[in-house]
Backbone as XML, in Angstrom:
<?xml version="1.0"?>
<chain id="A" units="angstrom">
  <residue number="1" name="UNK">
    <atom name="N" x="0.995" y="-1.007" z="-0.009"/>
    <atom name="CA" x="0.023" y="-0.199" z="0.079"/>
    <atom name="C" x="0.908" y="1.217" z="0.091"/>
  </residue>
  <residue number="2" name="UNK">
    <atom name="N" x="0.577" y="1.986" z="-1.067"/>
    <atom name="CA" x="1.548" y="3.127" z="-0.912"/>
    <atom name="C" x="0.693" y="4.742" z="-1.078"/>
  </residue>
  <residue number="3" name="UNK">
    <atom name="N" x="1.541" y="5.586" z="-0.856"/>
    <atom name="CA" x="1.166" y="7.037" z="-1.267"/>
    <atom name="C" x="0.067" y="7.453" z="0.437"/>
  </residue>
  <residue number="4" name="UNK">
    <atom name="N" x="0.797" y="6.493" z="1.429"/>
    <atom name="CA" x="0.060" y="6.911" z="2.582"/>
    <atom name="C" x="0.358" y="8.294" z="3.420"/>
  </residue>
  <residue number="5" name="UNK">
    <atom name="N" x="-0.280" y="8.678" z="4.387"/>
    <atom name="CA" x="-0.001" y="9.931" z="4.867"/>
    <atom name="C" x="0.649" y="9.265" z="6.372"/>
  </residue>
  <residue number="6" name="UNK">
    <atom name="N" x="1.499" y="10.107" z="6.498"/>
    <atom name="CA" x="2.284" y="9.851" z="7.809"/>
    <atom name="C" x="1.930" y="9.339" z="8.992"/>
  </residue>
  <residue number="7" name="UNK">
    <atom name="N" x="0.622" y="9.807" z="9.103"/>
    <atom name="CA" x="-0.002" y="9.267" z="10.417"/>
    <atom name="C" x="-0.975" y="7.936" z="10.539"/>
  </residue>
  <residue number="8" name="UNK">
    <atom name="N" x="-1.093" y="7.368" z="9.173"/>
    <atom name="CA" x="-1.699" y="6.258" z="9.053"/>
    <atom name="C" x="-1.423" y="5.047" z="9.921"/>
  </residue>
  <residue number="9" name="UNK">
    <atom name="N" x="-1.865" y="4.419" z="10.651"/>
    <atom name="CA" x="-1.489" y="3.599" z="11.652"/>
    <atom name="C" x="-1.434" y="2.079" z="10.948"/>
  </residue>
  <residue number="10" name="UNK">
    <atom name="N" x="-0.828" y="0.896" z="11.870"/>
    <atom name="CA" x="-0.993" y="-0.375" z="11.187"/>
    <atom name="C" x="-2.558" y="-0.911" z="11.435"/>
  </residue>
  <residue number="11" name="UNK">
    <atom name="N" x="-2.746" y="-0.448" z="12.622"/>
    <atom name="CA" x="-4.146" y="-0.435" z="13.030"/>
    <atom name="C" x="-5.271" y="-0.221" z="12.046"/>
  </residue>
  <residue number="12" name="UNK">
    <atom name="N" x="-5.222" y="1.126" z="11.767"/>
    <atom name="CA" x="-5.926" y="1.514" z="10.630"/>
    <atom name="C" x="-6.188" y="0.698" z="9.553"/>
  </residue>
  <residue number="13" name="UNK">
    <atom name="N" x="-4.935" y="0.462" z="8.820"/>
    <atom name="CA" x="-4.961" y="-0.374" z="7.668"/>
    <atom name="C" x="-5.663" y="-1.573" z="7.969"/>
  </residue>
  <residue number="14" name="UNK">
    <atom name="N" x="-5.475" y="-2.243" z="9.126"/>
    <atom name="CA" x="-5.772" y="-3.640" z="9.566"/>
    <atom name="C" x="-7.434" y="-3.617" z="9.427"/>
  </residue>
  <residue number="15" name="UNK">
    <atom name="N" x="-8.115" y="-2.798" z="9.838"/>
    <atom name="CA" x="-9.304" y="-2.509" z="9.888"/>
    <atom name="C" x="-10.186" y="-2.392" z="8.624"/>
  </residue>
  <residue number="16" name="UNK">
    <atom name="N" x="-9.094" y="-1.439" z="7.850"/>
    <atom name="CA" x="-9.769" y="-0.806" z="6.190"/>
    <atom name="C" x="-9.849" y="-2.440" z="5.360"/>
  </residue>
  <residue number="17" name="UNK">
    <atom name="N" x="-8.363" y="-3.154" z="5.540"/>
    <atom name="CA" x="-8.676" y="-4.189" z="5.028"/>
    <atom name="C" x="-9.528" y="-5.647" z="5.108"/>
  </residue>
  <residue number="18" name="UNK">
    <atom name="N" x="-9.713" y="-5.315" z="6.763"/>
    <atom name="CA" x="-10.619" y="-6.671" z="7.132"/>
    <atom name="C" x="-11.845" y="-6.698" z="6.574"/>
  </residue>
  <residue number="19" name="UNK">
    <atom name="N" x="-12.429" y="-5.505" z="6.028"/>
    <atom name="CA" x="-13.878" y="-5.366" z="5.332"/>
    <atom name="C" x="-13.748" y="-6.399" z="4.233"/>
  </residue>
  <residue number="20" name="UNK">
    <atom name="N" x="-12.486" y="-6.778" z="3.685"/>
    <atom name="CA" x="-12.549" y="-7.812" z="2.544"/>
    <atom name="C" x="-11.882" y="-9.170" z="3.120"/>
  </residue>
  <residue number="21" name="UNK">
    <atom name="N" x="-11.804" y="-9.495" z="3.906"/>
    <atom name="CA" x="-11.513" y="-10.849" z="4.494"/>
    <atom name="C" x="-10.026" y="-10.586" z="5.379"/>
  </residue>
  <residue number="22" name="UNK">
    <atom name="N" x="-9.734" y="-11.742" z="5.514"/>
    <atom name="CA" x="-8.583" y="-12.060" z="6.766"/>
    <atom name="C" x="-7.163" y="-11.333" z="6.633"/>
  </residue>
  <residue number="23" name="UNK">
    <atom name="N" x="-6.904" y="-10.746" z="7.828"/>
    <atom name="CA" x="-5.642" y="-9.940" z="7.292"/>
    <atom name="C" x="-4.610" y="-10.830" z="8.697"/>
  </residue>
  <residue number="24" name="UNK">
    <atom name="N" x="-3.391" y="-11.297" z="8.042"/>
    <atom name="CA" x="-2.608" y="-11.859" z="8.869"/>
    <atom name="C" x="-1.593" y="-10.847" z="9.414"/>
  </residue>
  <residue number="25" name="UNK">
    <atom name="N" x="-1.271" y="-9.643" z="8.706"/>
    <atom name="CA" x="-0.319" y="-8.886" z="9.431"/>
    <atom name="C" x="-0.173" y="-7.602" z="8.441"/>
  </residue>
  <residue number="26" name="UNK">
    <atom name="N" x="0.286" y="-6.413" z="9.396"/>
    <atom name="CA" x="0.465" y="-5.272" z="8.782"/>
    <atom name="C" x="1.748" y="-4.702" z="9.113"/>
  </residue>
  <residue number="27" name="UNK">
    <atom name="N" x="2.395" y="-4.074" z="8.238"/>
    <atom name="CA" x="3.840" y="-3.790" z="8.352"/>
    <atom name="C" x="3.873" y="-2.108" z="7.906"/>
  </residue>
  <residue number="28" name="UNK">
    <atom name="N" x="3.700" y="-1.306" z="8.600"/>
    <atom name="CA" x="3.806" y="0.065" z="8.438"/>
    <atom name="C" x="5.684" y="0.356" z="8.102"/>
  </residue>
  <residue number="29" name="UNK">
    <atom name="N" x="6.259" y="0.651" z="7.104"/>
    <atom name="CA" x="7.558" y="0.883" z="7.221"/>
    <atom name="C" x="7.532" y="2.065" z="7.705"/>
  </residue>
  <residue number="30" name="UNK">
    <atom name="N" x="8.663" y="2.219" z="8.741"/>
    <atom name="CA" x="9.397" y="3.493" z="9.419"/>
    <atom name="C" x="10.779" y="3.522" z="8.844"/>
  </residue>
  <residue number="31" name="UNK">
    <atom name="N" x="10.849" y="4.981" z="8.595"/>
    <atom name="CA" x="12.275" y="5.532" z="8.381"/>
    <atom name="C" x="13.028" y="5.557" z="9.499"/>
  </residue>
  <residue number="32" name="UNK">
    <atom name="N" x="14.290" y="4.692" z="9.773"/>
    <atom name="CA" x="15.277" y="4.775" z="10.611"/>
    <atom name="C" x="15.626" y="6.163" z="11.047"/>
  </residue>
  <residue number="33" name="UNK">
    <atom name="N" x="16.015" y="6.842" z="10.212"/>
    <atom name="CA" x="16.410" y="8.352" z="10.766"/>
    <atom name="C" x="15.513" y="9.018" z="11.306"/>
  </residue>
  <residue number="34" name="UNK">
    <atom name="N" x="14.483" y="9.323" z="10.652"/>
    <atom name="CA" x="13.302" y="10.198" z="11.519"/>
    <atom name="C" x="12.199" y="9.493" z="12.147"/>
  </residue>
  <residue number="35" name="UNK">
    <atom name="N" x="12.208" y="8.485" z="12.142"/>
    <atom name="CA" x="11.345" y="7.566" z="13.088"/>
    <atom name="C" x="9.939" y="7.636" z="12.725"/>
  </residue>
  <residue number="36" name="UNK">
    <atom name="N" x="9.605" y="8.116" z="11.619"/>
    <atom name="CA" x="8.283" y="8.276" z="10.868"/>
    <atom name="C" x="7.730" y="7.314" z="9.676"/>
  </residue>
  <residue number="37" name="UNK">
    <atom name="N" x="6.561" y="7.178" z="9.334"/>
    <atom name="CA" x="6.160" y="6.598" z="8.396"/>
    <atom name="C" x="7.093" y="6.705" z="7.067"/>
  </residue>
  <residue number="38" name="UNK">
    <atom name="N" x="7.331" y="5.856" z="6.071"/>
    <atom name="CA" x="7.783" y="6.265" z="4.813"/>
    <atom name="C" x="6.929" y="6.540" z="3.532"/>
  </residue>
  <residue number="39" name="UNK">
    <atom name="N" x="5.737" y="6.237" z="4.227"/>
    <atom name="CA" x="4.444" y="6.529" z="3.615"/>
    <atom name="C" x="3.982" y="5.143" z="2.782"/>
  </residue>
  <residue number="40" name="UNK">
    <atom name="N" x="4.278" y="4.215" z="3.121"/>
    <atom name="CA" x="3.785" y="2.730" z="2.414"/>
    <atom name="C" x="4.017" y="1.708" z="3.664"/>
  </residue>
  <residue number="41" name="UNK">
    <atom name="N" x="3.022" y="0.568" z="2.973"/>
    <atom name="CA" x="3.036" y="-0.467" z="4.285"/>
    <atom name="C" x="2.730" y="-1.686" z="3.488"/>
  </residue>
  <residue number="42" name="UNK">
    <atom name="N" x="2.864" y="-2.812" z="4.053"/>
    <atom name="CA" x="2.737" y="-3.962" z="3.546"/>
    <atom name="C" x="1.590" y="-4.908" z="4.288"/>
  </residue>
  <residue number="43" name="UNK">
    <atom name="N" x="0.665" y="-5.213" z="3.722"/>
    <atom name="CA" x="-0.609" y="-6.166" z="4.226"/>
    <atom name="C" x="-0.922" y="-7.197" z="3.791"/>
  </residue>
  <residue number="44" name="UNK">
    <atom name="N" x="-0.696" y="-8.199" z="4.594"/>
    <atom name="CA" x="-0.754" y="-9.726" z="4.378"/>
    <atom name="C" x="-2.039" y="-10.454" z="4.585"/>
  </residue>
  <residue number="45" name="UNK">
    <atom name="N" x="-2.785" y="-10.710" z="3.312"/>
    <atom name="CA" x="-3.923" y="-11.236" z="3.691"/>
    <atom name="C" x="-3.521" y="-12.957" z="3.109"/>
  </residue>
  <residue number="46" name="UNK">
    <atom name="N" x="-4.192" y="-13.936" z="3.673"/>
    <atom name="CA" x="-3.773" y="-15.229" z="3.591"/>
    <atom name="C" x="-4.541" y="-15.688" z="2.171"/>
  </residue>
  <residue number="47" name="UNK">
    <atom name="N" x="-5.846" y="-15.262" z="2.143"/>
    <atom name="CA" x="-6.501" y="-15.731" z="1.124"/>
    <atom name="C" x="-6.529" y="-14.821" z="-0.108"/>
  </residue>
  <residue number="48" name="UNK">
    <atom name="N" x="-5.807" y="-15.609" z="-1.232"/>
    <atom name="CA" x="-5.581" y="-14.755" z="-2.474"/>
    <atom name="C" x="-6.692" y="-13.966" z="-3.106"/>
  </residue>
  <residue number="49" name="UNK">
    <atom name="N" x="-7.904" y="-14.679" z="-3.081"/>
    <atom name="CA" x="-9.221" y="-14.301" z="-3.540"/>
    <atom name="C" x="-9.522" y="-12.948" z="-2.858"/>
  </residue>
  <residue number="50" name="UNK">
    <atom name="N" x="-9.696" y="-12.978" z="-1.244"/>
    <atom name="CA" x="-9.698" y="-11.902" z="-0.849"/>
    <atom name="C" x="-8.930" y="-10.818" z="-0.811"/>
  </residue>
  <residue number="51" name="UNK">
    <atom name="N" x="-7.461" y="-11.317" z="-0.922"/>
    <atom name="CA" x="-6.585" y="-10.060" z="-1.212"/>
    <atom name="C" x="-6.772" y="-9.431" z="-2.216"/>
  </residue>
  <residue number="52" name="UNK">
    <atom name="N" x="-6.955" y="-9.945" z="-3.599"/>
    <atom name="CA" x="-7.219" y="-9.540" z="-4.924"/>
    <atom name="C" x="-8.332" y="-8.446" z="-4.988"/>
  </residue>
  <residue number="53" name="UNK">
    <atom name="N" x="-9.853" y="-8.845" z="-4.115"/>
    <atom name="CA" x="-10.693" y="-7.855" z="-3.968"/>
    <atom name="C" x="-10.223" y="-6.757" z="-3.257"/>
  </residue>
  <residue number="54" name="UNK">
    <atom name="N" x="-9.597" y="-6.794" z="-2.219"/>
    <atom name="CA" x="-8.876" y="-5.653" z="-1.355"/>
    <atom name="C" x="-8.184" y="-4.644" z="-2.405"/>
  </residue>
  <residue number="55" name="UNK">
    <atom name="N" x="-7.474" y="-5.339" z="-3.173"/>
    <atom name="CA" x="-6.430" y="-4.571" z="-4.383"/>
    <atom name="C" x="-7.696" y="-3.914" z="-5.166"/>
  </residue>
  <residue number="56" name="UNK">
    <atom name="N" x="-8.371" y="-4.729" z="-5.827"/>
    <atom name="CA" x="-9.557" y="-3.848" z="-6.788"/>
    <atom name="C" x="-10.352" y="-2.629" z="-6.158"/>
  </residue>
  <residue number="57" name="UNK">
    <atom name="N" x="-10.784" y="-3.224" z="-4.920"/>
    <atom name="CA" x="-11.753" y="-2.238" z="-4.146"/>
    <atom name="C" x="-11.048" y="-0.730" z="-3.647"/>
  </residue>
  <residue number="58" name="UNK">
    <atom name="N" x="-9.937" y="-1.045" z="-2.921"/>
    <atom name="CA" x="-9.330" y="-0.047" z="-2.486"/>
    <atom name="C" x="-8.354" y="0.700" z="-3.143"/>
  </residue>
  <residue number="59" name="UNK">
    <atom name="N" x="-7.660" y="0.241" z="-4.272"/>
    <atom name="CA" x="-6.787" y="1.217" z="-4.751"/>
    <atom name="C" x="-7.505" y="2.199" z="-5.715"/>
  </residue>
  <residue number="60" name="UNK">
    <atom name="N" x="-6.813" y="3.570" z="-5.242"/>
    <atom name="CA" x="-7.329" y="4.711" z="-5.816"/>
    <atom name="C" x="-8.407" y="5.316" z="-4.801"/>
  </residue>
  <residue number="61" name="UNK">
    <atom name="N" x="-8.729" y="4.422" z="-3.708"/>
    <atom name="CA" x="-9.628" y="5.299" z="-2.783"/>
    <atom name="C" x="-8.673" y="6.298" z="-1.879"/>
  </residue>
  <residue number="62" name="UNK">
    <atom name="N" x="-9.737" y="7.113" z="-1.095"/>
    <atom name="CA" x="-8.742" y="8.363" z="-0.183"/>
    <atom name="C" x="-8.806" y="7.534" z="1.294"/>
  </residue>
  <residue number="63" name="UNK">
    <atom name="N" x="-7.836" y="7.688" z="1.758"/>
    <atom name="CA" x="-7.363" y="7.919" z="3.298"/>
    <atom name="C" x="-6.746" y="8.880" z="3.736"/>
  </residue>
  <residue number="64" name="UNK">
    <atom name="N" x="-7.155" y="9.364" z="4.767"/>
    <atom name="CA" x="-6.681" y="10.389" z="5.536"/>
    <atom name="C" x="-6.527" y="11.725" z="3.958"/>
  </residue>
  <residue number="65" name="UNK">
    <atom name="N" x="-7.130" y="11.766" z="3.451"/>
    <atom name="CA" x="-7.256" y="12.801" z="2.350"/>
    <atom name="C" x="-6.073" y="12.538" z="1.065"/>
  </residue>
  <residue number="66" name="UNK">
    <atom name="N" x="-5.685" y="11.197" z="1.027"/>
    <atom name="CA" x="-4.553" y="10.857" z="0.068"/>
    <atom name="C" x="-5.029" y="9.844" z="-0.567"/>
  </residue>
  <residue number="67" name="UNK">
    <atom name="N" x="-5.026" y="9.678" z="-1.854"/>
    <atom name="CA" x="-5.366" y="8.677" z="-2.793"/>
    <atom name="C" x="-4.228" y="7.697" z="-2.841"/>
  </residue>
  <residue number="68" name="UNK">
    <atom name="N" x="-4.575" y="6.467" z="-2.009"/>
    <atom name="CA" x="-3.775" y="5.041" z="-1.898"/>
    <atom name="C" x="-3.431" y="4.349" z="-3.341"/>
  </residue>
  <residue number="69" name="UNK">
    <atom name="N" x="-2.557" y="3.725" z="-3.342"/>
    <atom name="CA" x="-2.243" y="2.951" z="-4.247"/>
    <atom name="C" x="-1.924" y="1.202" z="-3.541"/>
  </residue>
  <residue number="70" name="UNK">
    <atom name="N" x="-3.084" y="0.585" z="-3.862"/>
    <atom name="CA" x="-2.897" y="-0.936" z="-3.480"/>
    <atom name="C" x="-2.434" y="-2.147" z="-4.593"/>
  </residue>
  <residue number="71" name="UNK">
    <atom name="N" x="-1.295" y="-2.765" z="-4.343"/>
    <atom name="CA" x="-0.766" y="-3.367" z="-5.466"/>
    <atom name="C" x="-0.154" y="-4.724" z="-4.817"/>
  </residue>
  <residue number="72" name="UNK">
    <atom name="N" x="0.170" y="-6.005" z="-5.435"/>
    <atom name="CA" x="0.451" y="-6.993" z="-5.131"/>
    <atom name="C" x="2.210" y="-6.839" z="-4.653"/>
  </residue>
  <residue number="73" name="UNK">
    <atom name="N" x="2.887" y="-7.160" z="-3.473"/>
    <atom name="CA" x="3.980" y="-6.821" z="-3.349"/>
    <atom name="C" x="4.945" y="-7.453" z="-4.471"/>
  </residue>
  <residue number="74" name="UNK">
    <atom name="N" x="5.918" y="-6.900" z="-4.720"/>
    <atom name="CA" x="7.007" y="-7.274" z="-5.578"/>
    <atom name="C" x="8.348" y="-7.422" z="-5.029"/>
  </residue>
  <residue number="75" name="UNK">
    <atom name="N" x="8.932" y="-8.812" z="-5.391"/>
    <atom name="CA" x="10.242" y="-8.869" z="-4.655"/>
    <atom name="C" x="11.359" y="-7.930" z="-4.752"/>
  </residue>
  <residue number="76" name="UNK">
    <atom name="N" x="12.007" y="-7.619" z="-3.925"/>
    <atom name="CA" x="13.208" y="-6.519" z="-4.132"/>
    <atom name="C" x="14.074" y="-6.939" z="-4.976"/>
  </residue>
  <residue number="77" name="UNK">
    <atom name="N" x="14.595" y="-5.489" z="-6.067"/>
    <atom name="CA" x="15.220" y="-5.971" z="-7.066"/>
    <atom name="C" x="16.561" y="-6.180" z="-6.356"/>
  </residue>
  <residue number="78" name="UNK">
    <atom name="N" x="17.502" y="-7.218" z="-7.294"/>
    <atom name="CA" x="18.916" y="-7.317" z="-6.762"/>
    <atom name="C" x="19.884" y="-6.275" z="-7.601"/>
  </residue>
  <residue number="79" name="UNK">
    <atom name="N" x="20.775" y="-5.778" z="-7.301"/>
    <atom name="CA" x="21.445" y="-5.204" z="-7.997"/>
    <atom name="C" x="22.948" y="-5.598" z="-8.530"/>
  </residue>
</chain>
């Protein structure tokens, strides 16, 4: 989940995604230097169908005044 406001919490995301199915974990990524959100998070939904429905329904919606983007996580690129 990207383009999150800095104040969005894991609990908020968990509640938002729970409307579409089971949520096994939420991890808001925190900047080590500033100790605030980097504006994105990972939400793990074990059921693929529920996860896809959440992606389809939530991507482009507004959360705390910002249009969020929801995608499947991609593997980190090796350089």
